N, CA, C and O atoms as a GROMACS GRO file, in nm:
protein
  432
    1MET      N    1  -2.495  -0.670  -0.853
    1MET     CA    2  -2.418  -0.552  -0.830
    1MET      C    3  -2.483  -0.463  -0.716
    1MET      O    4  -2.410  -0.404  -0.636
    2PRO      N    5  -2.616  -0.455  -0.711
    2PRO     CA    6  -2.674  -0.376  -0.597
    2PRO      C    7  -2.632  -0.430  -0.460
    2PRO      O    8  -2.606  -0.354  -0.367
    3ASP      N    9  -2.625  -0.565  -0.450
    3ASP     CA   10  -2.583  -0.623  -0.325
    3ASP      C   11  -2.441  -0.589  -0.288
    3ASP      O   12  -2.408  -0.564  -0.172
    4VAL      N   13  -2.355  -0.588  -0.391
    4VAL     CA   14  -2.214  -0.552  -0.369
    4VAL      C   15  -2.208  -0.406  -0.321
    4VAL      O   16  -2.137  -0.374  -0.225
    5ALA      N   17  -2.281  -0.321  -0.388
    5ALA     CA   18  -2.276  -0.178  -0.349
    5ALA      C   19  -2.328  -0.156  -0.210
    5ALA      O   20  -2.271  -0.078  -0.134
    6ALA      N   21  -2.440  -0.227  -0.174
    6ALA     CA   22  -2.499  -0.210  -0.041
    6ALA      C   23  -2.404  -0.264   0.064
    6ALA      O   24  -2.390  -0.204   0.171
    7SER      N   25  -2.337  -0.376   0.036
    7SER     CA   26  -2.242  -0.430   0.133
    7SER      C   27  -2.120  -0.340   0.154
    7SER      O   28  -2.070  -0.328   0.266
    8TYR      N   29  -2.076  -0.279   0.048
    8TYR     CA   30  -1.962  -0.186   0.053
    8TYR      C   31  -2.000  -0.062   0.135
    8TYR      O   32  -1.923  -0.014   0.217
    9GLN      N   33  -2.123  -0.012   0.110
    9GLN     CA   34  -2.167   0.106   0.188
    9GLN      C   35  -2.177   0.065   0.338
    9GLN      O   36  -2.132   0.139   0.426
   10GLU      N   37  -2.234  -0.047   0.366
   10GLU     CA   38  -2.251  -0.090   0.505
   10GLU      C   39  -2.115  -0.105   0.575
   10GLU      O   40  -2.099  -0.069   0.692
   11ALA      N   41  -2.015  -0.159   0.501
   11ALA     CA   42  -1.876  -0.174   0.557
   11ALA      C   43  -1.819  -0.036   0.592
   11ALA      O   44  -1.764  -0.018   0.701
   12ILE      N   45  -1.832   0.059   0.504
   12ILE     CA   46  -1.784   0.196   0.530
   12ILE      C   47  -1.854   0.258   0.642
   12ILE      O   48  -1.789   0.322   0.724
   13ILE      N   49  -1.984   0.244   0.654
   13ILE     CA   50  -2.062   0.297   0.765
   13ILE      C   51  -2.023   0.235   0.893
   13ILE      O   52  -2.012   0.304   0.994
   14ASP      N   53  -2.000   0.102   0.893
   14ASP     CA   54  -1.958   0.037   1.016
   14ASP      C   55  -1.829   0.100   1.068
   14ASP      O   56  -1.817   0.126   1.188
   15VAL      N   57  -1.735   0.125   0.983
   15VAL     CA   58  -1.605   0.183   1.022
   15VAL      C   59  -1.621   0.325   1.074
   15VAL      O   60  -1.567   0.361   1.179
   16LEU      N   61  -1.698   0.409   0.996
   16LEU     CA   62  -1.715   0.548   1.037
   16LEU      C   63  -1.786   0.558   1.177
   16LEU      O   64  -1.743   0.633   1.264
   17VAL      N   65  -1.893   0.479   1.192
   17VAL     CA   66  -1.969   0.487   1.318
   17VAL      C   67  -1.883   0.433   1.432
   17VAL      O   68  -1.870   0.498   1.536
   18GLU      N   69  -1.826   0.317   1.413
   18GLU     CA   70  -1.752   0.258   1.523
   18GLU      C   71  -1.631   0.342   1.569
   18GLU      O   72  -1.611   0.367   1.687
   19LYS      N   73  -1.553   0.382   1.470
   19LYS     CA   74  -1.432   0.466   1.508
   19LYS      C   75  -1.470   0.594   1.570
   19LYS      O   76  -1.407   0.637   1.667
   20THR      N   77  -1.573   0.660   1.519
   20THR     CA   78  -1.616   0.789   1.572
   20THR      C   79  -1.665   0.777   1.718
   20THR      O   80  -1.624   0.853   1.805
   21LEU      N   81  -1.753   0.681   1.741
   21LEU     CA   82  -1.806   0.662   1.875
   21LEU      C   83  -1.707   0.606   1.971
   21LEU      O   84  -1.706   0.641   2.089
   22LYS      N   85  -1.622   0.518   1.922
   22LYS     CA   86  -1.511   0.466   2.008
   22LYS      C   87  -1.415   0.584   2.051
   22LYS      O   88  -1.372   0.592   2.166
   23GLY      N   89  -1.387   0.668   1.957
   23GLY     CA   90  -1.300   0.785   1.990
   23GLY      C   91  -1.370   0.874   2.093
   23GLY      O   92  -1.306   0.920   2.188
   24ALA      N   93  -1.497   0.899   2.075
   24ALA     CA   94  -1.570   0.981   2.175
   24ALA      C   95  -1.566   0.917   2.310
   24ALA      O   96  -1.543   0.984   2.410
   25GLU      N   97  -1.589   0.784   2.315
   25GLU     CA   98  -1.583   0.713   2.445
   25GLU      C   99  -1.442   0.720   2.507
   25GLU      O  100  -1.427   0.745   2.626
   26MET      N  101  -1.341   0.698   2.424
   26MET     CA  102  -1.204   0.702   2.475
   26MET      C  103  -1.159   0.832   2.536
   26MET      O  104  -1.076   0.836   2.626
   27HIS      N  105  -1.217   0.943   2.482
   27HIS     CA  106  -1.178   1.075   2.523
   27HIS      C  107  -1.285   1.145   2.604
   27HIS      O  108  -1.280   1.266   2.626
   28SER      N  109  -1.384   1.065   2.649
   28SER     CA  110  -1.495   1.120   2.730
   28SER      C  111  -1.564   1.236   2.660
   28SER      O  112  -1.595   1.334   2.727
   29ILE      N  113  -1.590   1.229   2.536
   29ILE     CA  114  -1.660   1.330   2.461
   29ILE      C  115  -1.806   1.296   2.463
   29ILE      O  116  -1.843   1.190   2.411
   30PRO      N  117  -1.894   1.378   2.520
   30PRO     CA  118  -2.035   1.341   2.537
   30PRO      C  119  -2.120   1.363   2.414
   30PRO      O  120  -2.229   1.308   2.404
   31ARG      N  121  -2.070   1.446   2.317
   31ARG     CA  122  -2.150   1.470   2.200
   31ARG      C  123  -2.062   1.492   2.077
   31ARG      O  124  -1.947   1.536   2.086
   32ILE      N  125  -2.120   1.459   1.964
   32ILE     CA  126  -2.048   1.476   1.836
   32ILE      C  127  -2.142   1.531   1.734
   32ILE      O  128  -2.264   1.520   1.749
   33VAL      N  129  -2.085   1.592   1.627
   33VAL     CA  130  -2.165   1.643   1.516
   33VAL      C  131  -2.112   1.568   1.394
   33VAL      O  132  -1.991   1.557   1.373
   34VAL      N  133  -2.205   1.519   1.316
   34VAL     CA  134  -2.176   1.456   1.188
   34VAL      C  135  -2.217   1.556   1.082
   34VAL      O  136  -2.333   1.596   1.078
   35CYS      N  137  -2.125   1.597   0.995
   35CYS     CA  138  -2.154   1.701   0.896
   35CYS      C  139  -2.084   1.676   0.768
   35CYS      O  140  -2.012   1.578   0.753
   36GLY      N  141  -2.107   1.765   0.674
   36GLY     CA  142  -2.052   1.750   0.538
   36GLY      C  143  -2.139   1.668   0.450
   36GLY      O  144  -2.245   1.622   0.493
   37GLY      N  145  -2.098   1.648   0.332
   37GLY     CA  146  -2.178   1.579   0.235
   37GLY      C  147  -2.217   1.434   0.278
   37GLY      O  148  -2.327   1.387   0.248
   38VAL      N  149  -2.124   1.367   0.347
   38VAL     CA  150  -2.151   1.229   0.387
   38VAL      C  151  -2.269   1.223   0.487
   38VAL      O  152  -2.336   1.121   0.497
   39ALA      N  153  -2.292   1.330   0.560
   39ALA     CA  154  -2.403   1.329   0.657
   39ALA      C  155  -2.540   1.326   0.596
   39ALA      O  156  -2.640   1.308   0.666
   40SER      N  157  -2.545   1.345   0.460
   40SER     CA  158  -2.672   1.327   0.395
   40SER      C  159  -2.715   1.183   0.375
   40SER      O  160  -2.831   1.155   0.345
   41ASN      N  161  -2.623   1.094   0.392
   41ASN     CA  162  -2.651   0.950   0.371
   41ASN      C  163  -2.752   0.896   0.478
   41ASN      O  164  -2.723   0.894   0.598
   42SER      N  165  -2.867   0.855   0.433
   42SER     CA  166  -2.967   0.813   0.527
   42SER      C  167  -2.932   0.692   0.612
   42SER      O  168  -2.970   0.683   0.729
   43ARG      N  169  -2.858   0.598   0.553
   43ARG     CA  170  -2.815   0.483   0.636
   43ARG      C  171  -2.713   0.522   0.738
   43ARG      O  172  -2.715   0.468   0.848
   44LEU      N  173  -2.623   0.612   0.708
   44LEU     CA  174  -2.526   0.661   0.806
   44LEU      C  175  -2.598   0.732   0.918
   44LEU      O  176  -2.562   0.712   1.034
   45ARG      N  177  -2.698   0.813   0.887
   45ARG     CA  178  -2.775   0.888   0.986
   45ARG      C  179  -2.843   0.786   1.076
   45ARG      O  180  -2.842   0.800   1.199
   46GLU      N  181  -2.903   0.684   1.016
   46GLU     CA  182  -2.976   0.583   1.094
   46GLU      C  183  -2.881   0.507   1.192
   46GLU      O  184  -2.914   0.489   1.310
   47ARG      N  185  -2.765   0.464   1.142
   47ARG     CA  186  -2.670   0.392   1.228
   47ARG      C  187  -2.615   0.478   1.337
   47ARG      O  188  -2.600   0.429   1.449
   48PHE      N  189  -2.583   0.604   1.311
   48PHE     CA  190  -2.533   0.692   1.417
   48PHE      C  191  -2.641   0.707   1.524
   48PHE      O  192  -2.611   0.703   1.644
   49ALA      N  193  -2.763   0.723   1.483
   49ALA     CA  194  -2.876   0.738   1.579
   49ALA      C  195  -2.888   0.612   1.666
   49ALA      O  196  -2.899   0.623   1.788
   50GLU      N  197  -2.884   0.493   1.604
   50GLU     CA  198  -2.899   0.367   1.676
   50GLU      C  199  -2.781   0.346   1.772
   50GLU      O  200  -2.803   0.318   1.890
   51GLU      N  201  -2.662   0.359   1.725
   51GLU     CA  202  -2.543   0.325   1.803
   51GLU      C  203  -2.518   0.431   1.916
   51GLU      O  204  -2.480   0.396   2.027
   52SER      N  205  -2.542   0.557   1.884
   52SER     CA  206  -2.517   0.662   1.984
   52SER      C  207  -2.621   0.649   2.099
   52SER      O  208  -2.588   0.676   2.215
   53ARG      N  209  -2.741   0.607   2.069
   53ARG     CA  210  -2.844   0.589   2.171
   53ARG      C  211  -2.799   0.476   2.264
   53ARG      O  212  -2.813   0.490   2.386
   54ILE      N  213  -2.745   0.366   2.211
   54ILE     CA  214  -2.698   0.253   2.290
   54ILE      C  215  -2.586   0.295   2.382
   54ILE      O  216  -2.581   0.256   2.498
   55ARG      N  217  -2.496   0.374   2.327
   55ARG     CA  218  -2.373   0.415   2.406
   55ARG      C  219  -2.393   0.538   2.487
   55ARG      O  220  -2.305   0.574   2.565
   56GLY      N  221  -2.507   0.607   2.473
   56GLY     CA  222  -2.530   0.724   2.555
   56GLY      C  223  -2.450   0.851   2.509
   56GLY      O  224  -2.415   0.938   2.589
   57ILE      N  225  -2.425   0.855   2.383
   57ILE     CA  226  -2.350   0.969   2.331
   57ILE      C  227  -2.448   1.052   2.244
   57ILE      O  228  -2.519   0.996   2.160
   58ASN      N  229  -2.450   1.179   2.264
   58ASN     CA  230  -2.543   1.270   2.194
   58ASN      C  231  -2.484   1.301   2.058
   58ASN      O  232  -2.377   1.362   2.049
   59VAL      N  233  -2.552   1.261   1.950
   59VAL     CA  234  -2.506   1.285   1.813
   59VAL      C  235  -2.602   1.383   1.745
   59VAL      O  236  -2.723   1.361   1.744
   60HIS      N  237  -2.550   1.489   1.691
   60HIS     CA  238  -2.629   1.585   1.620
   60HIS      C  239  -2.589   1.576   1.471
   60HIS      O  240  -2.472   1.581   1.433
   61ILE      N  241  -2.698   1.562   1.391
   61ILE     CA  242  -2.676   1.563   1.243
   61ILE      C  243  -2.770   1.665   1.186
   61ILE      O  244  -2.892   1.649   1.198
   62PRO      N  245  -2.720   1.769   1.124
   62PRO     CA  246  -2.806   1.871   1.066
   62PRO      C  247  -2.899   1.809   0.959
   62PRO      O  248  -2.872   1.701   0.907
   63PRO      N  249  -3.011   1.881   0.928
   63PRO     CA  250  -3.097   1.830   0.817
   63PRO      C  251  -3.016   1.819   0.692
   63PRO      O  252  -2.920   1.893   0.672
   64PRO      N  253  -3.056   1.726   0.606
   64PRO     CA  254  -2.978   1.701   0.478
   64PRO      C  255  -2.955   1.828   0.396
   64PRO      O  256  -2.851   1.844   0.332
   65ILE      N  257  -3.050   1.918   0.399
   65ILE     CA  258  -3.035   2.043   0.322
   65ILE      C  259  -2.909   2.125   0.365
   65ILE      O  260  -2.853   2.203   0.288
   66LEU      N  261  -2.869   2.102   0.492
   66LEU     CA  262  -2.755   2.177   0.546
   66LEU      C  263  -2.628   2.094   0.541
   66LEU      O  264  -2.522   2.140   0.583
   67CYS      N  265  -2.638   1.974   0.489
   67CYS     CA  266  -2.517   1.884   0.481
   67CYS      C  267  -2.459   1.895   0.340
   67CYS      O  268  -2.472   1.804   0.259
   68THR      N  269  -2.398   2.002   0.313
   68THR     CA  270  -2.346   2.027   0.178
   68THR      C  271  -2.205   1.966   0.164
   68THR      O  272  -2.136   1.943   0.264
   69ASP      N  273  -2.165   1.943   0.041
   69ASP     CA  274  -2.031   1.891   0.016
   69ASP      C  275  -1.930   2.004   0.044
   69ASP      O  276  -1.954   2.120   0.013
   70ASN      N  277  -1.818   1.964   0.104
   70ASN     CA  278  -1.711   2.061   0.130
   70ASN      C  279  -1.661   2.136   0.009
   70ASN      O  280  -1.612   2.249   0.020
   71ALA      N  281  -1.672   2.074  -0.106
   71ALA     CA  282  -1.622   2.135  -0.230
   71ALA      C  283  -1.686   2.269  -0.256
   71ALA      O  284  -1.620   2.362  -0.303
   72ALA      N  285  -1.813   2.280  -0.226
   72ALA     CA  286  -1.888   2.407  -0.242
   72ALA      C  287  -1.825   2.515  -0.154
   72ALA      O  288  -1.803   2.628  -0.198
   73MET      N  289  -1.796   2.478  -0.030
   73MET     CA  290  -1.735   2.576   0.064
   73MET      C  291  -1.596   2.620   0.017
   73MET      O  292  -1.560   2.738   0.028
   74ILE      N  293  -1.520   2.526  -0.036
   74ILE     CA  294  -1.387   2.562  -0.084
   74ILE      C  295  -1.398   2.650  -0.203
   74ILE      O  296  -1.320   2.744  -0.220
   75ALA      N  297  -1.496   2.619  -0.290
   75ALA     CA  298  -1.512   2.705  -0.411
   75ALA      C  299  -1.548   2.849  -0.372
   75ALA      O  300  -1.502   2.943  -0.437
   76VAL      N  301  -1.626   2.866  -0.272
   76VAL     CA  302  -1.662   3.001  -0.226
   76VAL      C  303  -1.541   3.076  -0.178
   76VAL      O  304  -1.520   3.192  -0.211
   77VAL      N  305  -1.460   3.006  -0.099
   77VAL     CA  306  -1.333   3.071  -0.052
   77VAL      C  307  -1.249   3.112  -0.169
   77VAL      O  308  -1.201   3.225  -0.175
   78GLY      N  309  -1.232   3.020  -0.266
   78GLY     CA  310  -1.153   3.047  -0.384
   78GLY      C  311  -1.208   3.166  -0.463
   78GLY      O  312  -1.132   3.249  -0.512
   79TRP      N  313  -1.334   3.174  -0.475
   79TRP     CA  314  -1.398   3.287  -0.548
   79TRP      C  315  -1.364   3.420  -0.477
   79TRP      O  316  -1.327   3.519  -0.541
   80HIS      N  317  -1.377   3.420  -0.340
   80HIS     CA  318  -1.349   3.544  -0.270
   80HIS      C  319  -1.203   3.584  -0.282
   80HIS      O  320  -1.173   3.703  -0.295
   81LEU      N  321  -1.113   3.489  -0.279
   81LEU     CA  322  -0.969   3.520  -0.300
   81LEU      C  323  -0.945   3.567  -0.439
   81LEU      O  324  -0.870   3.662  -0.460
   82LEU      N  325  -1.007   3.504  -0.535
   82LEU     CA  326  -0.990   3.545  -0.674
   82LEU      C  327  -1.041   3.685  -0.703
   82LEU      O  328  -0.982   3.757  -0.784
   83THR      N  329  -1.151   3.724  -0.637
   83THR     CA  330  -1.202   3.860  -0.661
   83THR      C  331  -1.120   3.965  -0.594
   83THR      O  332  -1.129   4.083  -0.627
   84ARG      N  333  -1.037   3.922  -0.497
   84ARG     CA  334  -0.937   4.016  -0.434
   84ARG      C  335  -0.805   4.021  -0.514
   84ARG      O  336  -0.712   4.093  -0.480
   85GLY      N  337  -0.802   3.943  -0.623
   85GLY     CA  338  -0.685   3.941  -0.706
   85GLY      C  339  -0.577   3.846  -0.658
   85GLY      O  340  -0.464   3.849  -0.708
   86LEU      N  341  -0.611   3.762  -0.564
   86LEU     CA  342  -0.511   3.665  -0.513
   86LEU      C  343  -0.516   3.534  -0.596
   86LEU      O  344  -0.620   3.469  -0.607
   87ARG      N  345  -0.404   3.500  -0.652
   87ARG     CA  346  -0.394   3.382  -0.736
   87ARG      C  347  -0.262   3.309  -0.705
   87ARG      O  348  -0.163   3.368  -0.660
   88ASP      N  349  -0.267   3.179  -0.733
   88ASP     CA  350  -0.147   3.100  -0.717
   88ASP      C  351  -0.105   3.054  -0.856
   88ASP      O  352  -0.185   3.055  -0.949
   89SER      N  353   0.023   3.012  -0.869
   89SER     CA  354   0.071   2.964  -1.000
   89SER      C  355   0.009   2.825  -1.029
   89SER      O  356  -0.048   2.762  -0.941
   90LEU      N  357   0.023   2.781  -1.151
   90LEU     CA  358  -0.036   2.655  -1.192
   90LEU      C  359   0.038   2.537  -1.136
   90LEU      O  360  -0.010   2.424  -1.148
   91ASP      N  361   0.152   2.557  -1.078
   91ASP     CA  362   0.226   2.444  -1.017
   91ASP      C  363   0.195   2.425  -0.864
   91ASP      O  364   0.264   2.352  -0.793
   92LEU      N  365   0.090   2.495  -0.822
   92LEU     CA  366   0.046   2.478  -0.683
   92LEU      C  367   0.012   2.332  -0.654
   92LEU      O  368  -0.058   2.267  -0.732
   93ASN      N  369   0.061   2.282  -0.542
   93ASN     CA  370   0.033   2.142  -0.502
   93ASN      C  371  -0.084   2.139  -0.411
   93ASN      O  372  -0.112   2.236  -0.340
   94ALA      N  373  -0.156   2.026  -0.410
   94ALA     CA  374  -0.267   2.008  -0.320
   94ALA      C  375  -0.215   1.979  -0.175
   94ALA      O  376  -0.116   1.907  -0.158
   95VAL      N  377  -0.279   2.035  -0.077
   95VAL     CA  378  -0.242   2.015   0.063
   95VAL      C  379  -0.370   1.978   0.138
   95VAL      O  380  -0.464   2.057   0.144
   96SER      N  381  -0.373   1.857   0.194
   96SER     CA  382  -0.494   1.811   0.257
   96SER      C  383  -0.520   1.878   0.393
   96SER      O  384  -0.634   1.884   0.438
   97ARG      N  385  -0.419   1.926   0.457
   97ARG     CA  386  -0.438   1.991   0.589
   97ARG      C  387  -0.370   2.125   0.587
   97ARG      O  388  -0.271   2.148   0.657
   98TRP      N  389  -0.423   2.212   0.506
   98TRP     CA  390  -0.366   2.345   0.489
   98TRP      C  391  -0.386   2.426   0.616
   98TRP      O  392  -0.499   2.440   0.663
   99PRO      N  393  -0.277   2.482   0.674
   99PRO     CA  394  -0.293   2.562   0.795
   99PRO      C  395  -0.382   2.687   0.772
   99PRO      O  396  -0.356   2.764   0.680
  100LEU      N  397  -0.484   2.706   0.856
  100LEU     CA  398  -0.580   2.815   0.838
  100LEU      C  399  -0.513   2.947   0.848
  100LEU      O  400  -0.553   3.040   0.778
  101ASP      N  401  -0.414   2.961   0.930
  101ASP     CA  402  -0.344   3.089   0.947
  101ASP      C  403  -0.279   3.138   0.814
  101ASP      O  404  -0.264   3.258   0.792
  102SER      N  405  -0.241   3.043   0.727
  102SER     CA  406  -0.186   3.086   0.599
  102SER      C  407  -0.285   3.150   0.509
  102SER      O  408  -0.250   3.234   0.426
  103LEU      N  409  -0.412   3.111   0.523
  103LEU     CA  410  -0.522   3.169   0.445
  103LEU      C  411  -0.554   3.306   0.501
  103LEU      O  412  -0.584   3.397   0.424
  104LEU      N  413  -0.548   3.324   0.629
  104LEU     CA  414  -0.586   3.446   0.696
  104LEU      C  415  -0.488   3.557   0.662
  104LEU      O  416  -0.523   3.675   0.666
  105LYS      N  417  -0.363   3.520   0.628
  105LYS     CA  418  -0.263   3.626   0.591
  105LYS      C  419  -0.306   3.699   0.466
  105LYS      O  420  -0.267   3.814   0.446
  106HIS      N  421  -0.386   3.635   0.381
  106HIS     CA  422  -0.434   3.702   0.260
  106HIS      C  423  -0.532   3.817   0.290
  106HIS      O  424  -0.556   3.902   0.204
  107ASP      N  425  -0.588   3.819   0.409
  107ASP     CA  426  -0.686   3.922   0.446
  107ASP      C  427  -0.624   4.059   0.468
  107ASP      O  428  -0.692   4.161   0.456
  108SER      N  429  -0.496   4.062   0.500
  108SER     CA  430  -0.430   4.189   0.533
  108SER      C  431  -0.401   4.277   0.416
  108SER      O  432  -0.346   4.385   0.433
   0.00000   0.00000   0.00000
């Protein structure tokens, strides 16, 4: 089982690193930032460092202590909206790409 898990992780890392760096090359982007909870993965950090050096792309990855899961950030936003009395009904649907301007309207 550990070999299966390691192989699965390596396959995911291969795709993340390759597609990210290939996209940077295709669009002449000289630097990228890897962030969020996934950036805490030591193997992902290692592969980005190796591959970006070979391709001449500057990759910045914050220290693991700063690579928090996005869920914590979303929870903080929710808490701030809740303390302002802003609530949605229980039939609210999940939206993966919520327009930021719709959240800003709550500030007024």
